[in-house]
N, CA, C and O atoms as a DFTB+ gen file, in Angstrom:
608 C
 N C O
     1  1       0.821      -1.243      -0.017
     2  2       0.130      -0.125      -0.032
     3  2       0.771       1.289      -0.067
     4  3       1.641       1.466       0.786
     5  1       0.528       2.226      -0.815
     6  2       1.386       3.410      -0.899
     7  2       0.805       4.650      -0.104
     8  3      -0.339       5.057      -0.307
     9  1       1.536       5.137       0.676
    10  2       1.047       6.103       1.515
    11  2       1.706       7.426       1.041
    12  3       2.919       7.443       0.831
    13  1       0.929       8.555       0.862
    14  2       1.462       9.807       0.413
    15  2       2.497      10.359       1.398
    16  3       2.319      10.246       2.611
    17  1       3.441      10.881       0.946
    18  2       4.544      11.563       1.853
    19  2       3.975      12.959       2.052
    20  3       3.500      13.659       1.158
    21  1       4.084      13.273       3.333
    22  2       3.685      14.816       3.707
    23  2       4.867      15.750       3.870
    24  3       5.674      15.499       4.765
    25  1       5.050      16.841       3.062
    26  2       6.090      17.696       2.971
    27  2       5.528      18.812       3.701
    28  3       4.381      19.157       3.417
    29  1       6.294      19.543       4.772
    30  2       5.692      20.437       5.526
    31  2       5.843      21.845       4.449
    32  3       6.757      21.902       3.626
    33  1       4.992      22.747       4.573
    34  2       5.214      23.950       3.780
    35  2       6.514      24.862       3.885
    36  3       6.963      25.618       3.024
    37  1       6.977      24.614       5.090
    38  2       8.202      25.395       5.117
    39  2       9.566      24.436       4.551
    40  3      10.634      24.952       4.224
    41  1       9.323      23.121       4.514
    42  2      10.276      22.418       3.781
    43  2      10.102      22.601       2.352
    44  3      11.126      22.588       1.669
    45  1       8.927      22.778       1.758
    46  2       8.676      23.093       0.402
    47  2       9.482      24.358      -0.028
    48  3      10.311      24.428      -0.936
    49  1       9.059      25.356       0.827
    50  2       9.390      26.687       0.491
    51  2      11.282      26.592       0.377
    52  3      11.962      26.950      -0.585
    53  1      11.681      26.106       1.444
    54  2      13.219      26.033       1.566
    55  2      13.907      25.434       0.229
    56  3      14.867      25.936      -0.355
    57  1      13.241      24.301      -0.119
    58  2      13.636      23.482      -1.357
    59  2      13.457      24.275      -2.577
    60  3      14.305      24.238      -3.469
    61  1      12.236      25.097      -2.673
    62  2      11.996      25.839      -3.725
    63  2      13.000      27.104      -3.830
    64  3      13.499      27.449      -4.901
    65  1      13.199      27.639      -2.823
    66  2      14.251      28.739      -2.667
    67  2      15.683      28.227      -3.017
    68  3      16.384      29.042      -3.616
    69  1      16.132      27.227      -2.791
    70  2      17.441      26.497      -2.922
    71  2      17.569      26.481      -4.441
    72  3      18.549      26.972      -5.001
    73  1      16.550      25.900      -5.105
    74  2      16.443      25.551      -6.487
    75  2      16.459      26.785      -7.290
    76  3      17.095      26.901      -8.338
    77  1      15.688      27.760      -6.720
    78  2      15.841      29.059      -7.513
    79  2      16.951      29.660      -7.484
    80  3      17.322      30.228      -8.511
    81  1      17.727      29.689      -6.360
    82  2      19.051      30.227      -6.185
    83  2      20.061      29.605      -6.999
    84  3      20.832      30.282      -7.679
    85  1      20.094      28.317      -6.959
    86  2      20.968      27.434      -7.791
    87  2      20.756      27.798      -9.485
    88  3      21.740      27.973     -10.203
    89  1      19.445      27.879      -9.977
    90  2      19.278      28.409     -11.229
    91  2      19.525      29.809     -11.389
    92  3      19.750      30.140     -12.553
    93  1      19.541      30.609     -10.637
    94  2      20.017      32.093     -10.756
    95  2      21.307      32.136     -10.740
    96  3      21.817      33.020     -11.428
    97  1      22.221      31.213      -9.964
    98  2      23.787      31.230     -10.180
    99  2      24.151      30.757     -11.445
   100  3      25.044      31.385     -12.015
   101  1      23.594      29.658     -12.090
   102  2      23.861      29.140     -13.146
   103  2      23.778      30.067     -14.132
   104  3      24.704      30.269     -14.918
   105  1      22.423      30.829     -14.164
   106  2      22.215      31.861     -15.389
   107  2      23.051      32.962     -15.239
   108  3      23.398      33.485     -16.298
   109  1      23.493      33.485     -14.147
   110  2      24.323      34.578     -14.156
   111  2      25.872      34.203     -14.697
   112  3      26.577      34.958     -15.367
   113  1      26.180      33.031     -14.304
   114  2      27.600      32.350     -14.503
   115  2      27.775      32.204     -16.199
   116  3      28.881      32.302     -16.730
   117  1      26.647      31.982     -16.890
   118  2      26.374      31.756     -18.228
   119  2      26.528      33.158     -19.048
   120  3      26.998      33.155     -20.186
   121  1      26.163      34.186     -18.491
   122  2      26.108      35.446     -19.039
   123  2      27.476      36.344     -18.706
   124  3      28.214      36.176     -17.735
   125  1      27.607      37.224     -19.637
   126  2      29.060      38.090     -19.435
   127  2      30.047      37.358     -20.068
   128  3      29.843      36.266     -20.599
   129  1      31.348      38.057     -20.016
   130  2      32.439      37.736     -20.385
   131  2      33.212      36.822     -19.724
   132  3      34.265      36.501     -20.275
   133  1      32.870      36.213     -18.424
   134  2      33.337      35.258     -17.759
   135  2      34.671      35.865     -16.970
   136  3      35.391      35.152     -16.270
   137  1      34.849      37.009     -17.143
   138  2      35.932      37.967     -16.414
   139  2      35.515      38.221     -15.238
   140  3      34.324      38.193     -14.931
   141  1      36.594      38.537     -14.339
   142  2      36.193      38.872     -12.970
   143  2      36.327      40.354     -12.768
   144  3      36.283      40.883     -11.658
   145  1      36.514      41.075     -14.043
   146  2      36.535      42.534     -13.990
   147  2      35.251      43.102     -14.507
   148  3      34.959      42.916     -15.689
   149  1      34.485      43.759     -13.741
   150  2      33.086      44.028     -13.926
   151  2      33.068      45.031     -15.053
   152  3      31.977      45.227     -15.588
   153  1      34.201      45.744     -15.522
   154  2      34.015      46.559     -16.650
   155  2      34.279      45.939     -18.016
   156  3      34.365      46.622     -19.036
   157  1      34.397      44.691     -17.990
   158  2      34.811      43.982     -19.234
   159  2      33.488      43.840     -19.893
   160  3      33.550      43.857     -21.122
   161  1      32.267      43.699     -19.356
   162  2      31.093      43.751     -19.878
   163  2      30.579      45.064     -20.529
   164  3      29.479      45.073     -21.081
   165  1      31.311      46.103     -20.474
   166  2      31.114      47.244     -21.024
   167  2      32.124      47.741     -21.863
   168  3      32.482      48.916     -21.949
   169  1      32.586      46.711     -22.515
   170  2      33.662      46.965     -23.860
   171  2      33.129      46.131     -25.080
   172  3      32.452      45.108     -24.973
   173  1      33.505      46.679     -26.178
   174  2      33.359      45.879     -27.318
   175  2      34.808      45.789     -27.932
   176  3      35.660      46.676     -27.895
   177  1      34.928      44.415     -28.565
   178  2      36.073      44.232     -29.044
   179  2      36.030      43.802     -30.489
   180  3      35.119      43.085     -30.902
   181  1      37.049      44.254     -31.294
   182  2      36.883      44.064     -32.760
   183  2      38.424      43.702     -33.547
   184  3      39.501      44.079     -33.084
   185  1      38.298      43.025     -34.619
   186  2      39.493      43.074     -35.443
   187  2      39.171      43.453     -36.704
   188  3      37.965      43.458     -36.952
   189  1      40.024      43.817     -37.692
   190  2      39.814      44.121     -39.069
   191  2      40.911      43.859     -39.847
   192  3      42.029      43.859     -39.330
   193  1      40.743      43.618     -41.108
   194  2      41.905      43.193     -41.954
   195  2      42.666      44.577     -42.377
   196  3      43.887      44.700     -42.483
   197  1      41.608      45.671     -42.614
   198  2      42.249      46.915     -42.992
   199  2      41.437      48.254     -42.420
   200  3      40.270      48.350     -42.042
   201  1      42.396      49.156     -42.490
   202  2      41.666      50.500     -41.822
   203  2      40.302      50.946     -42.481
   204  3      39.351      51.451     -41.885
   205  1      40.397      50.652     -43.864
   206  2      38.849      51.064     -44.400
   207  2      37.818      50.166     -43.684
   208  3      36.853      50.712     -43.149
   209  1      37.945      48.926     -43.640
   210  2      36.835      48.099     -42.957
   211  2      36.507      48.623     -41.616
   212  3      35.353      48.660     -41.189
   213  1      37.708      49.093     -40.854
   214  2      37.469      49.258     -39.631
   215  2      36.611      50.727     -39.334
   216  3      35.738      50.820     -38.471
   217  1      37.010      51.755     -40.156
   218  2      36.126      52.819     -40.184
   219  2      35.107      52.690     -40.804
   220  3      34.268      53.562     -40.574
   221  1      34.827      51.900     -41.548
   222  2      33.313      51.524     -42.186
   223  2      32.441      50.926     -41.356
   224  3      31.236      51.104     -41.531
   225  1      32.905      50.137     -40.339
   226  2      32.219      49.394     -39.306
   227  2      31.877      50.292     -38.153
   228  3      30.721      50.382     -37.740
   229  1      33.037      51.058     -37.555
   230  2      32.690      51.721     -36.612
   231  2      33.069      53.205     -36.619
   232  3      34.183      53.535     -37.027
   233  1      32.111      54.190     -36.146
   234  2      32.315      55.549     -36.209
   235  2      33.312      55.887     -35.232
   236  3      33.876      56.969     -35.391
   237  1      33.643      55.166     -34.243
   238  2      34.478      55.537     -33.245
   239  2      36.070      55.123     -33.585
   240  3      36.971      55.468     -32.821
   241  1      36.289      54.470     -34.613
   242  2      37.412      54.316     -34.983
   243  2      38.068      55.525     -35.462
   244  3      37.418      56.171     -36.283
   245  1      39.178      55.959     -35.141
   246  2      39.809      57.145     -35.509
   247  2      39.856      57.461     -37.083
   248  3      40.309      56.588     -37.823
   249  1      39.421      58.640     -37.607
   250  2      39.419      59.030     -39.017
   251  2      40.987      58.949     -39.596
   252  3      41.208      58.706     -40.782
   253  1      41.960      59.162     -38.700
   254  2      43.520      59.323     -39.064
   255  2      44.137      57.766     -39.300
   256  3      45.282      57.512     -39.675
   257  1      43.096      56.813     -38.986
   258  2      43.889      55.426     -39.079
   259  2      43.885      55.285     -40.802
   260  3      42.836      55.556     -41.386
   261  1      44.812      54.952     -41.407
   262  2      45.109      54.751     -42.879
   263  2      44.122      53.664     -43.223
   264  3      43.856      52.692     -42.516
   265  1      43.594      53.971     -44.455
   266  2      42.851      52.791     -44.957
   267  2      43.712      51.448     -45.298
   268  3      43.286      50.294     -45.349
   269  1      44.892      51.866     -45.491
   270  2      45.802      50.598     -45.762
   271  2      46.488      49.932     -44.604
   272  3      47.337      49.048     -44.724
   273  1      45.972      50.519     -43.278
   274  2      46.614      49.904     -42.135
   275  2      46.047      48.562     -42.191
   276  3      44.973      48.350     -42.754
   277  1      46.731      47.654     -41.630
   278  2      46.311      46.065     -41.497
   279  2      46.557      45.390     -39.860
   280  3      47.368      45.852     -39.058
   281  1      45.924      44.555     -39.679
   282  2      46.038      43.701     -38.617
   283  2      45.638      44.636     -37.521
   284  3      46.420      44.921     -36.614
   285  1      44.356      45.143     -37.603
   286  2      43.795      46.051     -36.583
   287  2      43.082      45.237     -35.512
   288  3      42.293      44.338     -35.802
   289  1      43.393      45.590     -34.235
   290  2      42.603      45.091     -33.049
   291  2      42.405      46.293     -32.223
   292  3      43.259      47.135     -31.944
   293  1      41.056      46.261     -31.838
   294  2      40.294      47.462     -31.477
   295  2      39.496      47.208     -30.205
   296  3      38.608      46.362     -30.301
   297  1      39.652      47.744     -29.151
   298  2      38.756      47.821     -28.012
   299  2      38.120      49.243     -27.552
   300  3      38.890      50.179     -27.336
   301  1      36.979      49.379     -27.428
   302  2      36.152      50.455     -27.157
   303  2      35.232      50.306     -25.769
   304  3      34.586      49.279     -25.559
   305  1      35.240      51.402     -24.872
   306  2      34.305      51.163     -23.807
   307  2      33.028      51.781     -24.200
   308  3      33.034      52.842     -24.823
   309  1      31.929      51.185     -23.876
   310  2      30.618      51.507     -24.184
   311  2      29.980      52.496     -23.253
   312  3      28.871      52.997     -23.439
   313  1      30.824      52.751     -22.166
   314  2      30.344      53.783     -21.304
   315  2      30.947      55.132     -21.317
   316  3      30.584      56.061     -20.596
   317  1      31.928      55.168     -22.223
   318  2      32.767      56.578     -22.367
   319  2      33.580      56.434     -23.727
   320  3      33.293      55.668     -24.647
   321  1      34.764      57.417     -23.670
   322  2      35.284      57.502     -24.996
   323  2      36.729      56.763     -25.054
   324  3      37.549      56.928     -25.957
   325  1      36.907      55.833     -23.814
   326  2      38.095      55.205     -23.695
   327  2      38.428      54.248     -24.995
   328  3      37.486      53.646     -25.512
   329  1      39.668      54.111     -25.492
   330  2      39.811      53.353     -26.704
   331  2      41.198      52.773     -26.550
   332  3      41.989      53.404     -25.848
   333  1      41.595      51.623     -27.133
   334  2      42.799      51.197     -27.467
   335  2      43.095      50.394     -28.748
   336  3      42.201      49.614     -29.077
   337  1      44.093      50.441     -29.460
   338  2      44.179      49.884     -30.897
   339  2      45.666      49.443     -31.131
   340  3      46.677      49.993     -30.695
   341  1      45.583      48.481     -31.810
   342  2      46.934      47.858     -32.225
   343  2      46.655      47.863     -33.871
   344  3      45.563      47.491     -34.301
   345  1      47.715      48.309     -34.756
   346  2      47.751      48.009     -36.144
   347  2      49.157      48.074     -36.650
   348  3      50.174      48.228     -35.973
   349  1      49.066      47.946     -37.835
   350  2      50.597      48.010     -38.668
   351  2      50.193      48.853     -39.899
   352  3      49.024      48.943     -40.274
   353  1      51.192      49.439     -40.479
   354  2      51.245      50.200     -41.722
   355  2      52.306      49.781     -42.640
   356  3      53.351      49.221     -42.308
   357  1      51.932      50.112     -43.857
   358  2      52.994      49.693     -44.803
   359  2      54.428      50.174     -44.561
   360  3      55.381      49.428     -44.784
   361  1      54.582      51.461     -44.090
   362  2      55.774      52.160     -43.849
   363  2      56.221      51.892     -42.223
   364  3      57.279      52.349     -41.791
   365  1      55.379      51.174     -41.457
   366  2      55.611      51.166     -40.147
   367  2      55.647      52.510     -39.201
   368  3      56.262      52.589     -38.137
   369  1      54.909      53.489     -39.771
   370  2      54.805      54.812     -38.984
   371  2      53.269      55.328     -38.783
   372  3      52.335      54.986     -39.508
   373  1      53.196      56.025     -37.905
   374  2      52.207      56.825     -37.783
   375  2      51.723      57.597     -39.048
   376  3      52.612      57.841     -39.863
   377  1      50.341      58.063     -39.381
   378  2      50.152      58.742     -40.561
   379  2      50.707      60.264     -40.398
   380  3      50.992      60.791     -39.323
   381  1      50.800      60.858     -41.681
   382  2      51.462      62.281     -41.552
   383  2      50.634      63.274     -40.553
   384  3      51.208      64.192     -39.967
   385  1      49.520      63.067     -40.438
   386  2      48.670      63.942     -39.563
   387  2      49.069      63.933     -37.961
   388  3      48.683      64.817     -37.196
   389  1      49.783      62.967     -37.607
   390  2      50.111      62.741     -36.415
   391  2      51.455      63.375     -36.204
   392  3      52.319      63.336     -37.081
   393  1      51.647      64.000     -34.961
   394  2      52.842      64.746     -34.589
   395  2      53.576      63.894     -33.377
   396  3      53.009      63.049     -32.684
   397  1      54.878      64.275     -33.276
   398  2      55.530      63.838     -32.093
   399  2      55.051      64.753     -30.920
   400  3      54.823      65.955     -31.054
   401  1      54.915      63.996     -29.665
   402  2      54.313      64.822     -28.420
   403  2      54.323      63.903     -27.062
   404  3      54.565      62.697     -27.023
   405  1      54.058      64.608     -26.152
   406  2      53.708      64.075     -24.816
   407  2      52.629      63.256     -24.940
   408  3      51.835      63.534     -25.839
   409  1      52.391      62.229     -24.191
   410  2      51.056      61.456     -23.999
   411  2      50.030      62.237     -23.312
   412  3      50.281      62.905     -22.309
   413  1      48.791      62.148     -23.887
   414  2      47.503      62.733     -23.423
   415  2      46.939      61.867     -22.755
   416  3      46.560      60.840     -23.319
   417  1      46.720      62.069     -21.276
   418  2      45.942      61.080     -20.349
   419  2      46.848      59.768     -20.470
   420  3      48.031      59.705     -20.804
   421  1      45.936      58.690     -20.091
   422  2      46.593      57.474     -19.998
   423  2      45.697      56.434     -20.553
   424  3      44.549      56.841     -20.728
   425  1      45.918      55.179     -20.880
   426  2      45.298      54.022     -21.328
   427  2      44.498      53.582     -19.984
   428  3      45.069      53.370     -18.914
   429  1      43.273      53.487     -20.161
   430  2      42.285      52.832     -19.024
   431  2      41.975      51.521     -19.376
   432  3      41.710      50.810     -18.407
   433  1      41.926      50.976     -20.480
   434  2      41.399      49.896     -21.044
   435  2      42.535      48.838     -21.043
   436  3      43.659      49.286     -21.271
   437  1      42.423      47.557     -20.831
   438  2      43.533      46.651     -21.033
   439  2      43.261      45.414     -21.757
   440  3      42.168      44.857     -21.662
   441  1      44.135      44.998     -22.418
   442  2      44.253      43.850     -23.248
   443  2      45.424      42.886     -23.112
   444  3      46.500      43.356     -22.742
   445  1      45.336      41.729     -23.343
   446  2      46.647      40.995     -23.280
   447  2      47.618      41.287     -24.416
   448  3      48.802      40.978     -24.285
   449  1      47.124      41.929     -25.641
   450  2      48.008      42.534     -26.533
   451  2      48.384      43.776     -26.490
   452  3      49.099      44.068     -27.449
   453  1      48.187      44.629     -25.756
   454  2      48.302      46.011     -25.388
   455  2      49.410      46.212     -24.423
   456  3      49.192      45.826     -23.274
   457  1      50.602      46.769     -24.696
   458  2      51.780      46.851     -23.726
   459  2      51.315      47.704     -22.465
   460  3      50.890      48.853     -22.588
   461  1      51.429      47.061     -21.268
   462  2      51.114      47.795     -20.003
   463  2      51.787      48.987     -19.651
   464  3      51.375      49.836     -18.861
   465  1      53.041      49.002     -20.401
   466  2      53.893      50.222     -20.355
   467  2      53.852      51.174     -21.434
   468  3      54.742      52.002     -21.626
   469  1      52.906      51.063     -22.076
   470  2      52.979      52.028     -23.254
   471  2      52.962      53.454     -22.964
   472  3      53.720      54.224     -23.553
   473  1      52.003      53.899     -21.948
   474  2      52.209      55.330     -21.719
   475  2      53.358      55.928     -21.441
   476  3      53.550      57.122     -21.671
   477  1      54.347      55.031     -20.845
   478  2      55.721      55.655     -20.788
   479  2      56.407      55.550     -22.040
   480  3      57.347      56.327     -22.209
   481  1      56.151      54.827     -22.855
   482  2      56.793      54.824     -24.093
   483  2      56.070      55.744     -25.369
   484  3      56.565      55.883     -26.487
   485  1      54.902      56.270     -24.942
   486  2      54.226      57.057     -26.049
   487  2      54.990      58.361     -26.475
   488  3      55.402      59.143     -25.618
   489  1      55.144      58.550     -27.637
   490  2      55.816      59.688     -28.172
   491  2      54.849      60.397     -29.322
   492  3      55.160      61.486     -29.803
   493  1      53.885      59.826     -29.641
   494  2      52.990      60.464     -30.784
   495  2      51.787      60.755     -30.395
   496  3      51.250      60.068     -29.526
   497  1      51.068      61.957     -31.040
   498  2      49.754      62.142     -30.727
   499  2      49.320      62.343     -32.216
   500  3      49.974      62.824     -33.142
   501  1      47.862      61.776     -32.202
   502  2      46.839      61.854     -33.240
   503  2      45.588      62.424     -32.938
   504  3      44.654      61.663     -32.681
   505  1      45.416      63.685     -32.930
   506  2      44.206      64.226     -32.165
   507  2      44.203      63.973     -30.895
   508  3      45.159      64.308     -30.194
   509  1      43.205      63.386     -30.433
   510  2      43.031      63.067     -29.082
   511  2      43.778      61.593     -28.664
   512  3      43.647      61.135     -27.529
   513  1      44.436      61.027     -29.533
   514  2      44.943      59.723     -29.297
   515  2      46.308      59.898     -29.027
   516  3      46.843      60.872     -29.558
   517  1      47.006      59.146     -28.296
   518  2      48.462      58.951     -28.124
   519  2      49.017      57.590     -28.354
   520  3      48.392      56.569     -28.066
   521  1      50.085      57.599     -28.827
   522  2      50.630      56.041     -28.999
   523  2      52.159      55.997     -29.311
   524  3      52.902      56.977     -29.278
   525  1      52.513      54.747     -29.611
   526  2      54.027      54.594     -29.908
   527  2      54.134      53.330     -30.686
   528  3      53.233      52.503     -30.830
   529  1      55.458      53.270     -31.217
   530  2      55.681      52.031     -32.094
   531  2      56.399      51.070     -31.112
   532  3      57.280      51.525     -30.382
   533  1      56.052      49.728     -31.061
   534  2      56.635      48.847     -30.221
   535  2      56.834      47.553     -30.906
   536  3      55.836      46.902     -31.220
   537  1      58.118      47.075     -31.193
   538  2      58.208      45.683     -31.863
   539  2      57.600      45.664     -33.222
   540  3      57.015      44.679     -33.670
   541  1      57.765      46.834     -33.890
   542  2      57.277      46.880     -35.319
   543  2      55.613      46.996     -35.525
   544  3      55.143      46.915     -36.660
   545  1      54.772      47.188     -34.372
   546  2      53.575      47.238     -34.285
   547  2      53.261      48.811     -33.732
   548  3      54.062      49.379     -32.991
   549  1      52.061      49.414     -34.159
   550  2      51.682      50.603     -33.697
   551  2      50.571      50.521     -32.813
   552  3      49.568      49.925     -33.205
   553  1      50.601      51.077     -31.573
   554  2      49.638      51.179     -30.558
   555  2      49.229      52.531     -30.261
   556  3      49.991      53.491     -30.374
   557  1      47.907      52.617     -29.843
   558  2      47.450      53.893     -29.681
   559  2      46.222      53.810     -28.632
   560  3      45.543      52.787     -28.545
   561  1      46.008      54.846     -27.918
   562  2      44.828      54.885     -26.956
   563  2      44.195      56.222     -27.122
   564  3      44.732      57.166     -27.700
   565  1      42.971      56.236     -26.553
   566  2      42.574      57.564     -26.352
   567  2      41.754      57.633     -24.737
   568  3      40.821      56.883     -24.448
   569  1      42.202      58.462     -24.000
   570  2      41.737      58.632     -22.762
   571  2      40.318      59.453     -22.817
   572  3      40.268      60.526     -23.418
   573  1      39.204      58.920     -22.184
   574  2      38.021      59.540     -22.165
   575  2      37.912      61.096     -21.760
   576  3      37.148      61.908     -22.281
   577  1      38.947      61.375     -20.595
   578  2      38.796      62.809     -20.196
   579  2      39.468      63.571     -21.190
   580  3      39.069      64.732     -21.273
   581  1      40.570      63.169     -22.129
   582  2      41.117      64.009     -23.141
   583  2      40.082      64.255     -24.410
   584  3      40.077      65.237     -25.153
   585  1      39.347      63.289     -24.452
   586  2      38.328      63.258     -25.677
   587  2      37.211      64.181     -25.162
   588  3      36.773      64.950     -26.017
   589  1      36.638      64.264     -23.883
   590  2      35.688      65.049     -23.398
   591  2      36.215      66.474     -23.504
   592  3      35.542      67.303     -24.117
   593  1      37.349      66.803     -22.958
   594  2      38.062      68.015     -22.994
   595  2      38.086      68.647     -24.369
   596  3      37.872      69.843     -24.569
   597  1      38.368      67.738     -25.311
   598  2      38.533      68.343     -26.773
   599  2      37.287      68.702     -27.340
   600  3      37.209      69.595     -28.184
   601  1      36.265      68.037     -26.915
   602  2      34.793      68.262     -27.387
   603  2      34.269      69.797     -26.884
   604  3      33.502      70.489     -27.553
   605  1      34.804      70.165     -25.651
   606  2      34.670      71.401     -25.052
   607  2      33.345      71.287     -24.134
   608  3      32.969      72.252     -23.469
């Protein structure tokens, strides 16, 4: 003979809450970048074969980037004007409209391909961007405070 099992309302609520909490933990773990840095979810990362494609795809890519630049890796903040970029050019130099100068602001975004000491090496300015040539590649960043000040 089968006897129904009685579960107290308190035990049922406890079980239901535990299952709900476990489901929430699983769903939160599945979302986002998987990084422990809370700002990583406020970044967009892209790569492009050439400068023309990068500028066509994103208005935030600087217009000074040469169309024939290649191997472009780009990260932008979606909550401000912070940007970092790596690229190469046929002659290995920044474009002509860039000038030698002291760095403007500092790079706030990070990526495994972006040198952590770039601000100390920066010797070139392209509008609101600062950058340097390191091991044959060109690196540049834009600090959101510099960009906001330039807009007035």
